[in-house]
C-alpha positions in Angstrom: -0.2 0.0 -0.1 1.2 3.5 -0.8 2.0 5.4 1.6 -0.4 7.9 0.5 -3.5 5.6 1.0 -2.1 4.4 4.4 -2.5 8.0 5.4 -5.9 8.3 3.7 -7.0 5.2 5.4 -5.5 6.7 8.8 -7.6 9.4 8.5 -10.7 8.2 7.7 -10.7 5.8 10.7 -9.8 9.2 13.0 -13.0 10.6 11.5 -15.3 7.6 12.2 -13.4 6.8 15.8 -14.0 11.0 16.6 -18.0 10.0 15.2 -18.1 7.4 17.5 -16.6 9.2 20.4 -19.2 11.7 20.3 -22.2 9.6 20.8 -19.9 7.9 23.6 -19.5 11.2 25.5 -23.0 12.6 24.9 -24.2 13.7 28.4 -20.4 13.4 30.2 -19.2 17.1 31.0 -15.6 17.8 30.4 -13.4 19.3 28.2 -11.8 17.5 25.2 -8.2 17.4 24.8 -6.4 17.1 21.5 -2.3 16.0 22.6 -0.5 17.1 19.2 -2.1 19.9 17.4 0.3 19.4 14.6 -1.0 21.2 11.6 -4.5 21.6 13.2 -6.8 18.9 10.6 -8.0 17.5 13.7 -8.2 19.8 15.7 -10.4 22.0 13.3 -12.5 18.7 13.1 -13.2 18.4 16.6 -14.1 22.0 16.9 -16.7 21.4 14.4 -17.7 18.0 16.0 -18.1 19.8 19.9 -19.0 23.7 19.0 -19.9 23.8 22.8 -16.6 22.1 24.3 -13.8 23.5 25.5 -11.0 22.0 23.4 -7.5 22.3 24.6 -4.1 21.4 22.3 -1.0 20.6 23.0 1.9 20.5 21.1 5.9 20.9 20.9 5.5 24.1 18.8 2.8 25.7 16.9 2.5 24.7 13.2 -1.3 24.8 12.7 -2.8 26.6 10.0 -4.1 30.0 11.1 -7.7 28.7 10.8 -6.9 26.0 13.3 -5.3 27.7 16.2 -6.4 27.4 19.4 -7.7 30.4 21.1 -5.2 32.0 23.8 -5.4 29.8 27.2 -6.4 26.7 25.0 -3.1 26.0 23.2 -0.3 24.4 25.5 3.3 24.3 24.0 6.1 22.0 25.0 7.2 18.3 25.5 3.5 17.2 25.8 4.5 14.4 28.4 5.8 16.9 30.5 2.8 20.1 30.2 -0.1 17.7 29.6 0.7 16.3 33.2 -0.2 19.5 34.6 -4.1 19.0 33.6 -3.9 15.6 35.2 -7.2 15.5 37.3 -9.1 18.0 34.6 -11.6 15.1 34.2 -11.6 15.3 30.0 -14.4 13.6 28.7 -12.2 13.2 25.4 -8.8 12.7 24.6 -7.7 12.2 21.2 -4.1 11.2 20.7 -2.6 10.7 17.1 1.5 11.3 18.0 3.3 8.1 17.1 6.3 8.9 15.8 6.8 5.9 13.3 9.7 4.6 14.9 10.3 1.1 17.2 12.5 3.1 19.5 10.2 6.2 19.6 7.0 4.8 19.8 8.2 2.2 22.6 9.3 5.7 24.7 5.7 6.7 23.5 4.6 3.5 25.0 6.2 4.5 28.4 3.9 7.5 29.2 1.2 7.9 27.0 -0.9 5.5 28.4 -0.8 6.2 32.1 -0.9 10.1 30.8 -4.2 9.8 29.1 -5.8 7.8 32.2 -4.8 10.5 34.5 -6.3 13.5 32.0 -9.8 11.6 31.4 -12.7 11.3 33.2 -14.1 8.1 34.8 -16.2 6.9 31.7 -14.6 9.2 29.6 -13.0 8.0 25.9 -9.3 7.8 24.8 -9.3 7.8 20.9 -5.4 7.3 20.1 -3.2 6.3 16.6 -1.6 4.0 19.4 -2.1 1.0 21.7 -3.4 2.5 25.4 -2.3 -0.8 27.4 -3.5 -0.3 30.9 -5.8 -2.0 33.2 -8.1 1.1 33.5 -8.8 2.1 29.8 -10.5 -0.6 28.7 -10.8 -1.4 24.8 -14.0 -0.5 23.2 -15.3 -2.0 19.8 -14.2 0.1 16.5 -16.9 1.1 14.3 -17.6 -0.5 11.1 -15.0 -0.1 8.7 -12.1 0.6 11.1 -9.8 -2.4 10.8 -8.5 -3.5 14.1 -5.0 -1.9 14.9 -5.3 1.4 12.7 -6.8 3.3 15.7 -7.8 2.7 19.2 -10.8 3.6 21.3 -11.1 2.8 25.2 -12.9 4.1 28.2 -11.7 4.9 31.6 -12.7 2.9 34.2 
């Protein structure tokens, strides 16, 4: 499969998982956290999907399109594994993270801190949507939406 086709499949899975998460958090209070703003496409989609929710985005540096920059106070810059820890206990309804590195060593490091961080950011019953597996007993895997292949994206509910 070409890298372009792989990217398209990943974006389609991401869109479908976010749509499923929207129904799963209906009625659950709390903000939405976007770990990895990047160019802002997903943040922009989250704003359209959740217009009445506060959405806080985290990234190392600002590189987003001007239409996808969070308002002051909702953009946190710096190393995500450090900056997001200050938000532990915020009771997020949804945490979205698509920050895999694509390297074995980088993804191994990510797996060492991302699952616990997401657990600590989520409200009980909150939803995690991730491009990487989050293996923790407190994060229970959910069935993916139809059409999303196993291993392409991951969906969890915090116990």
